[in-house]
C-alpha positions in Angstrom: -4.3 -12.0 5.0 -3.1 -14.1 7.8 -2.6 -12.6 11.2 -0.8 -14.7 13.8 -1.3 -14.3 17.5 0.9 -15.7 20.3 0.6 -15.3 24.1 2.2 -11.9 24.0 2.5 -10.8 20.3 0.5 -10.1 17.2 2.1 -10.7 13.8 0.1 -8.6 11.3 0.0 -6.5 8.2 2.0 -3.3 8.2 0.4 0.0 9.2 1.2 3.6 8.5 1.9 4.0 12.2 4.7 1.4 12.0 6.8 3.5 9.6 8.3 5.8 12.2 9.4 3.1 14.7 10.6 0.9 11.8 12.8 3.7 10.4 14.2 4.4 13.9 15.0 0.7 14.2 16.8 0.7 10.9 18.7 3.8 11.8 20.1 2.1 14.9 23.6 0.8 14.3 23.2 -1.9 17.0 20.0 -3.3 15.4 21.8 -3.2 12.0 25.1 -4.5 13.3 24.9 -7.7 11.3 23.4 -6.2 8.3 24.8 -4.0 5.6 24.6 -0.6 7.4 21.8 1.6 8.6 18.9 2.7 6.4 17.5 6.1 5.6 13.8 6.8 6.4 13.1 6.4 2.7 14.8 3.0 2.5 12.9 1.8 5.5 9.5 3.0 4.1 10.3 1.3 0.8 11.1 -2.0 2.6 7.8 -1.8 4.6 5.9 -1.2 1.3 7.5 -4.3 -0.2 6.6 -6.3 2.9 3.0 -5.1 2.8 2.7 -5.9 -0.9 4.0 -9.4 -0.5 1.6 -10.1 2.3 -1.3 -8.7 0.3 -0.2 -10.9 -2.7 0.3 -14.2 -1.0 -1.1 -13.9 2.5 2.2 -14.2 4.3 5.7 -12.7 4.4 7.5 -10.3 6.7 4.8 -9.4 9.3 5.0 -6.4 11.6 5.2 -7.5 15.2 3.4 -5.7 18.0 3.0 -6.4 21.7 -0.5 -7.6 22.4 -0.9 -5.8 25.7 0.3 -2.4 24.6 0.0 -2.4 20.7 3.6 -1.3 20.6 5.4 -2.0 17.3 8.6 -3.8 18.1 9.9 -5.1 14.7 9.2 -7.8 12.1 9.2 -11.5 11.7 8.1 -13.9 9.0 8.8 -16.0 6.0 10.1 -15.2 2.6 11.4 -17.2 -0.4 15.2 -17.1 -0.4 16.7 -14.6 -2.8 17.7 -15.9 -6.2 21.4 -14.9 -5.6 21.8 -17.3 -2.7 23.6 -20.6 -3.1 20.5 -22.5 -1.9 16.7 -22.4 -2.3 13.8 -22.6 0.0 11.8 -20.4 2.4 13.6 -18.4 5.1 12.3 -17.6 8.5 13.6 -14.3 10.0 13.2 -11.6 12.6 14.5 -8.2 13.6 13.4 -6.4 16.7 14.0 -3.0 18.2 16.7 -3.0 20.9 14.1 -2.3 23.6 12.5 -5.6 22.7 15.7 -7.7 23.1 16.1 -10.1 25.9 12.4 -10.7 26.5 12.0 -13.9 24.4 9.9 -12.1 21.8 12.1 -13.2 18.9 11.8 -16.8 19.9 8.1 -16.5 20.5 7.5 -14.9 17.1 9.8 -17.3 15.3 7.9 -20.3 16.8 4.6 -18.9 15.5 6.1 -18.4 12.0 7.6 -21.9 12.0 4.2 -23.4 12.9 2.5 -21.3 10.2 5.1 -22.4 7.6 4.7 -26.1 8.4 1.0 -26.3 9.3 -0.7 -23.8 7.0 1.8 -23.7 4.1 2.9 -27.4 4.4 6.4 -26.4 3.6 8.8 -29.3 3.8 11.6 -27.3 5.3 12.4 -23.8 6.7 15.8 -22.2 7.0 17.3 -19.2 8.6 20.4 -17.3 7.5 22.6 -14.9 9.4 26.2 -13.7 9.6 28.7 -16.0 11.3 29.1 -13.3 14.0 25.4 -12.9 14.8 25.4 -15.2 17.9 22.1 -13.8 19.2 20.2 -14.8 16.1 21.9 -18.1 16.0 20.8 -18.7 19.6 17.1 -18.1 18.5 17.6 -20.5 15.7 18.7 -23.2 18.1 16.0 -22.4 20.6 13.3 -23.0 18.0 14.8 -26.3 17.0 16.9 -25.5 13.9 20.2 -27.1 13.3 23.3 -26.0 11.5 25.5 -28.1 9.2 28.8 -26.2 8.7 28.9 -27.6 5.1 26.0 -25.2 4.3 28.0 -22.1 5.5 28.8 -19.7 2.7 30.2 -16.3 1.8 27.4 -13.9 1.0 28.7 -12.2 -2.1 25.8 -9.6 -2.0 27.6 -7.8 0.8 31.0 -6.1 0.7 34.2 -8.0 1.7 34.5 -8.1 5.4 33.0 -9.5 8.6 29.4 -9.6 7.3 30.2 -11.9 4.4 30.7 -15.2 6.2 27.2 -16.6 6.7 25.6 -19.6 8.4 22.5 -21.5 7.5 20.2 -23.2 10.0 17.5 -25.7 8.8 14.5 -27.4 10.2 12.4 -30.1 8.4 8.7 -30.5 8.9 8.0 -33.5 11.0 5.4 -35.7 9.2 2.9 -37.5 11.3 0.6 -40.4 10.5 
């Protein structure tokens, strides 16, 4: 199992102690503003179980994120193959943090670690990130880590109900080959 460390963060396997703060995050309407509604405790626990199983199976996935100095769980970040119902394929980089962790550069720091892992350890040719067209905070992280958007890749996510969450954008980053 791969554990990633940055200057301020640890990206690691999920623990039982993460379930309470993870459920609280997923019950926060602001954290879930650009997703399809808040989750129940049971739904949150089921998602953490899926994340844990994927990491156990392949050594990477959606890692729990904790602050190194305090051990506080603040969200998740990682890589995951794109869902089959999307109009593109590849491996997606993503993140979601508790509101208390917003505005500290944690999402960018974690995302940079995930990108390095994807390119250096997994030798992926490309990474992408997907969000709603209205999620400007996530799009800012995508740009900060060096991803770019081609509006031709934008799409309507038919897995969510009609409305403001359906228009989606795709950012991409290709691995730079040296030598």
